[in-house]
N, C-alpha and C positions, 0 to 999 in steps of 0.2 A: 581495245584498251583507251582504259577518257584518260585524256587532254588536260592537263598539272591548270597551262594556262589558257583564257578564254580569253578571244573575241568581247569586250562591251559595247564598244564606241569607237566613231572615228571622232577627230580631231577637227573641223570645220570651218572653225574663225577665232580671229583671237573677240575678248571684251572689255574696255576699258583700256587703260595706258599703265594697272599696273602688271601686265602680264599672265591675268589670263587670258583660261582659253573657252571655247564654246565646244561642248563634245558632244554631238549625235552621239543620243543613246543606241543599240541591237541590242540591247534587253528588255521588259518586257516592259521597264519607264523609267524617266527621266529621276525619280524618286532614287530609285535600286541602283542609283550608275551615283550616285552623291551620301547611299550609305558609306563606301571606301574608302578607311585611313591609308591604301595606297594603292596604288595602278603601274603599272609593268608596261611600259614596253617592251616593239616582236624580239630585242636579243635580249629579253628577261629584264634589264636593269630595271628595280625600282625607280617607283617617283615617287616620294613622298607627299599628301595633300593634309593643305596646310587651310585650302576653304571648297567649301562646293557648297551650291544651292540649282534650286531650279527657277529656269523663266522661259515660261509656256512650256514644250517639247521636249528642249534644252540644256542639258546641264553646265550651265559655270563654273569651272574649277582654276585655283590659283598651282598650282604649284611649290614645292619646296624648290632656292634653284631660279627659278625662273622672275623674272619680275624689271619685266619692259619688257610693250608691245610686239617692240624684236623683239626677243629672246620668244619669244606665241610665236609669232610669224613662223617663225622658223620649224614647228614640229606641227606646222599643218598638211592636215592629208593624212595625219601619225595614224594610226593603228591603236587604240590599250585592248593593253587586258586583265582579268583581275585571275586570285587566283582561288579557288574553286571549295580553300580552303577559308576564303574570306567569307566564302558566303554562306550561308544557315536559310535552306528553302522548308518549305512546308509539308509534312512525309509526301505522299506518291505525286511528286514537284520532281522534274527531273532540268537539267538542261539543254536546249533547245540537238543545242554540238551533241550531245553523247544519243538522243534517241536518229537524230539525221545516220544512214546507212542499219540501221538494226533490220533486219528477216521480219515482216508479216506472212502471218500462218494462220490456218485455219486454226479456228482452234479445237473444231471433234475433232477433226479426218489428220489435218494438220501437209492440206494443200497448201499449198509455197507463192505466194499471191506476190513480189515480190517485194522491194524495200525502201526504204525513206525516206524524198530526198529535200523532206523541207516539212513544217508545220506553219500551216497557216495561223493565225490571229483572225479570226471574227465578232467578236467580241457574250456573242453568248455560247460556242465551247471554239477549239482548237479544232484544225482539221488537219487529217495528218497525208499530204502529196507524195501518195504510191508511186513506186518505175516502174515498167513491167516489161521488157523485152521493149520500148522502142512507145508506150502509151503508158497516161499518164490517172491517176486512179483518185479518187480523193476521200477518204473513212472521215467519220465525223468521230471526236473522241469520246464519249457518252457512256457511260457502265453500259450499253447495254449490248454498244459493239467493241468494246475496248477490255478487255475481262482480265492479262495478267502481260503483263511490259517485267522483262526482263534483260536489262543496261548490260553487267557482268557478262553476259552468259547470248545476248545480241539477237531479241529477240525480239517480240511484242505479237500479243494469239490476240486474236479478233473472229466476235460472228460476226458472219458473212450478210449482212443483212439483202437483205433486194434490191439490184438498183447499181448498185455501191460496185461490183463489180460487171461484166459480161453473163449474165446468165444463160447455165447449160435449159435447150431445155430436151 
């Protein structure tokens, strides 16, 4: 089941004297994080964003009601969340949290290879980290390998290229 509120970053410090916080993005980029007009605390409390800007790879955000560096400092180490309904993703793009835990199945014969435990960004393409029986495998997310993703039904079908998993002789 998809979570409605997704972790998007962590408050790592303050910025200036007017209550701005520095947020380390746990999403694609600080730019993506800065697009939101509201973020949420772990308890679901809404925090209205007054201003947001990117500084290097960090988001600098001022929340409504936070007017001093002391108030901002009290938010340090807190996780911030986004509402999935507030995000517009390009077709074929998924939230990493929706992929974690999906079964990885052979496209041709239905053999189960394990479950996705992480999505690694490599620059050229993402890589699914798949675990089964304590072993880890790495599946490149490219059209020749990943043939079908079905988040609602909980699986990803792949064509297992030679070398991804232990080859059987």
